[in-house]
N, C-alpha and C positions, 0 to 999 in steps of 0.2 A: 219874493225873497231869488239875491243869480247862485245858484246850481252851478259856477264851469269849474271848469277843477285847475287850480293852483302847482303849479311844479316845483320842487326842489331846485333847488341852486346845485348843490352841496353833491359832490361824487363818492358815495355809496364806498367806494375804496382808495376814496383819502381825510372820513370821518375820522378814525384815529389818530392819524398823524392835526387834525386841529385839533382834538380834545386834547389829544396832549400838553400842547404851544400855548392852549386857552392854557391850563395848570396853572403849567408851568410862571405862565405872564403875573398872573394871579394869587401867584405863591404857596399855592394850595399844595401837596405836599403828592405825589405820584399813588402811590400804593395806598392813598387813604381811598379810594374808590374798592379797592377790593379785599379792606378791612374789614372798612361796613355794608360791604355781598349788595352793593350798588351793579345794577345793573344797565349796559349800555344803551342809549338810549338813542337809533337812529330819527331821525329828524321825518317826516314823513313825506313818501312821494306827492300826494295829491291827497290836495284837499277844498273842502267844499262850503259851500257855508255854511253853520247848524240851526244859529240864531242869533237874531240881534242884541247886543246888552243896554243894562239903562242910557250908560250915553252913547246912543247909537253907532257904536260899533260893530265891525264884523266878527264875529268867534266863527272860527273853521277845525276840522275837526275831519277824518278821513270818511268816508260814503258809508261805514258800514253805523260807523260809531256818533254820527249825524244820524242819522236814519230809525237809529236806535235811542239816542239823545230823546227826541220828535218824539217816539212815544211815549218812552214814558214820564216825559211836562204833560203830555195827555189825558197818561192813568192816570199822575197823580192829578188833575186839577180834578177829575170826573168822581175825587175824594174828599178837592175844597180842599187843596195843599197844592203849594205853590213852591214854585223849582225857577228860578233862577242861575242862571246860566252865566257865571258872571265871568272866569277865565277857561280860555281851551287851548289852541295850539299856544305852544312859542317857541320860537325861534333860541338854533344854535346862540346866535351873533344878540339876541332879546335874551337870555339869561347871563349870557359876557355879561353886558352892562345892570342888573339889579348886580352881580355879583361886588364888579366893581365901583358903583356907588355908593354899597353899603359902607367897604373900603371907605372909599376917599370920605362917607360920611364920622369914620371913624371906632367904626363896629367894630371888632374881633376874627379873622377867621371864624373859629368854634360859634363865634356865637353865631352867626352867618348861615355855617350851613348844617346848623339845628333846624332849620327854617325853610334854604334854601336845598338848594341842590348841584355839586360843580357842576359847570356849564357840560353840556352831551349827556347827564344823569338826570336831566329831568325828564320824568312822563309826560311832561304836557309836549318834548319834538316828536313823541310817535304820533297826534291826532288822537289818542284814543281817552287825553286824560280832562273830567274836564270840575273845576270849582263851584260847587253850588252854593247856592244862599237865598235864603227864603225870602227874602225880599229884594229887591232891589239892588238896592244899594247896600248890599253888607255887605260888614268890614271883615268879614271870613277872621272867625275866630274861634278859639275852644265851647264857646256857648253856643253853636251851632247845634252841639249836639243837645241841649235845652230842648231844643223845637222840633215842633211838627214836621215839618218839610223831615229834618231824620230820624225822625223817629218813623211815617214811611217810607223809606231810604230801606235800614235795618231793617224792613218789612216784604219791601219790596224790588229792589235794586238787581240783584242776581235774579230775578226774572229780565231782567228786560240786560242784563251782562254787563251790570254796575257793579265792580267791587270795592272796598272803601283798602288804599293803595296804605296809608299809616293812620291806624290806630293809637286804644292808648299802651304805652309800652313796646313800639314794635323796634323790629329785626335792623332797623337799620339806621337805628338814633338818629331820630328827626324826633321833633315831637308832637308828638296827636294832631293830627287833621282828619274834621269830622268832616267837614266840607272836600275834600281828596279824593275822585274816584274815579274806577278807570275801567274802562270795557276792554269785555274780553272778550275776544270771539267763539274759545269754550268753553264756558260761559252762557254764551247767547245759546248757543245752541242744545246747552240744555236747559235751557231755561222754556227754550219754542218745546223743546222734547216733551216737560214735567206739561208743557201748554197743552199740548195736543193730548195726551196723554189721560186725563184730567180733562178734556172735553167728551173722552173716549169712553169715559164712565160715568159721567154726568149723564154723553143720552142714552147707556147703555140701564142704568138703573131709568131711564124717563120710558122707556121701551118694556123692561117686565113685570 
């Protein structure tokens, strides 16, 4: 598996300008992100291959998220739970293409923005978001929350630093996405600390 770093081409200082231009070109109101509480998501500057998906495509994440994903996947496998990485890093330009294609296909902007983030506001830009499937060709729909994979994630993902971004009734205006999880370094540090503390307690009991 290749672990060479990929470098983003965009300069952070110009990113806001690119986002505003893209929103205007797609007809997305400039005030919509603020109204919905969306956070600007700059593109990751360095990425590594985290996994190879069912189609043989490289799925990339920032190094810390990639390591956490592989550890979580291995942990789940120990419990006979298969986790499949369906989608990871997505560029700003790719997000533009997705929204543009849906508009050209006749979908309304309101409908599109219930399931797709405006370019510049997708967590996938950060290289820390993963779309997880219970099968290799998971369609990524709300039925994922009925799977054993989802049940395992709700109990164990935080230990690996991952949190569910868009639960049912989320404040961002997106539909429920039980498959979409974000790696949070702060959560990862808390999880690591709890694992260490749990190990110490177990050792103390065994030594008593």
